[in-house]
C-alpha positions in Angstrom: 0.0 -25.5 62.9 0.5 -21.8 62.2 -1.3 -20.2 59.2 -1.6 -16.6 58.2 -4.2 -15.3 55.8 -3.6 -12.2 53.7 -6.9 -10.7 52.8 -5.2 -8.2 50.6 -3.5 -10.9 48.5 -4.7 -11.7 45.0 -4.1 -15.3 45.8 -7.4 -17.0 46.8 -7.6 -17.9 50.5 -7.9 -21.6 49.9 -4.7 -21.5 47.8 -2.9 -19.6 50.6 -3.9 -22.4 53.0 -2.8 -25.2 50.6 0.6 -23.5 50.0 1.2 -22.9 53.7 0.2 -26.4 54.8 2.2 -28.0 52.0 5.3 -26.0 53.0 4.9 -27.1 56.6 4.7 -30.7 55.4 7.7 -30.4 53.2 9.8 -28.8 56.0 8.8 -31.5 58.4 6.9 -29.2 60.7 3.8 -31.3 60.2 4.6 -35.0 60.7 3.0 -38.0 59.1 -0.2 -39.1 60.8 -0.5 -35.8 62.6 -4.1 -34.7 62.9 -5.1 -31.4 61.3 -7.7 -29.1 62.9 -11.2 -29.9 61.9 -12.7 -27.8 59.1 -15.0 -26.1 61.6 -12.2 -25.4 64.1 -9.8 -24.0 61.5 -12.5 -21.9 59.9 -13.4 -20.4 63.3 -9.8 -19.8 64.2 -9.0 -18.1 60.9 -12.4 -16.4 60.7 -13.0 -17.7 57.2 -15.7 -19.9 55.6 -15.7 -23.6 56.4 -16.2 -24.2 52.6 -12.8 -22.5 52.0 -11.1 -24.7 54.5 -12.8 -27.8 53.0 -11.7 -26.8 49.5 -8.1 -26.5 50.7 -8.3 -29.9 52.5 -9.8 -31.4 49.3 -6.9 -30.0 47.2 -4.3 -31.3 49.7 -6.0 -34.7 49.7 -6.1 -34.8 45.9 -2.3 -34.2 45.9 -1.9 -37.1 48.3 -0.6 -34.9 51.2 -3.4 -35.6 53.6 -6.0 -38.3 54.2 -9.5 -37.7 55.5 -11.2 -40.4 57.5 -14.9 -39.8 57.9 -15.7 -39.3 61.6 -12.0 -39.2 62.6 -10.6 -36.1 60.8 -7.8 -35.2 58.4 -4.3 -36.5 58.9 -0.9 -35.9 57.2 -0.3 -38.7 54.8 2.6 -41.0 55.4 5.6 -39.3 53.7 6.0 -40.2 50.0 9.7 -39.3 49.6 9.4 -39.1 45.8 6.4 -36.7 46.1 8.3 -34.4 48.4 11.4 -34.6 46.2 9.4 -33.8 43.1 7.6 -30.9 44.8 10.9 -29.3 45.9 12.3 -29.8 42.4 9.3 -28.1 40.9 9.7 -25.2 43.3 13.3 -24.8 42.3 12.4 -25.0 38.6 9.8 -22.3 39.1 12.3 -20.1 40.9 14.8 -20.5 38.1 12.1 -19.7 35.5 11.2 -16.6 37.4 14.8 -15.5 37.7 15.4 -16.1 34.0 12.3 -14.1 33.1 13.6 -11.2 35.2 17.0 -11.5 33.6 15.5 -11.3 30.2 13.5 -8.3 31.1 16.8 -6.7 32.2 18.0 -7.5 28.6 20.7 -10.0 29.9 22.1 -12.4 27.3 22.0 -16.2 27.8 25.8 -16.1 28.4 25.4 -13.4 31.1 22.7 -15.6 32.8 25.0 -18.7 32.6 27.9 -16.6 34.1 25.8 -15.6 37.0 24.6 -19.1 37.7 28.2 -20.4 37.5 29.3 -17.7 39.9 26.5 -18.6 42.4 27.3 -22.3 42.1 31.0 -21.7 42.8 30.4 -19.4 45.8 27.7 -21.6 47.4 
């Protein structure tokens, strides 16, 4: 597992961890039942607080992406295909919303936005 922490980012460190681990799960880089580093090991490796890693693991567990077994560690949950599909769909929707917001700031009309989307769809 490869994680990068940006201390200059406005995004809290635990959220950076959650996003990166989630991405690695969705891309299949982290496989189901794969063991994650212990909270202490990851905090030492990244030189961050163990509480920050614990908070990230708790958030991942709350989202059903990992399971923690006391005394054994944290593991990638068996893939829930619908959860992965929904997460990817949400990311796409968020990207569309951001693109539309940028288009509106550029004073583009709805018709211009639709035209661009149609162009991209026919080229791709």
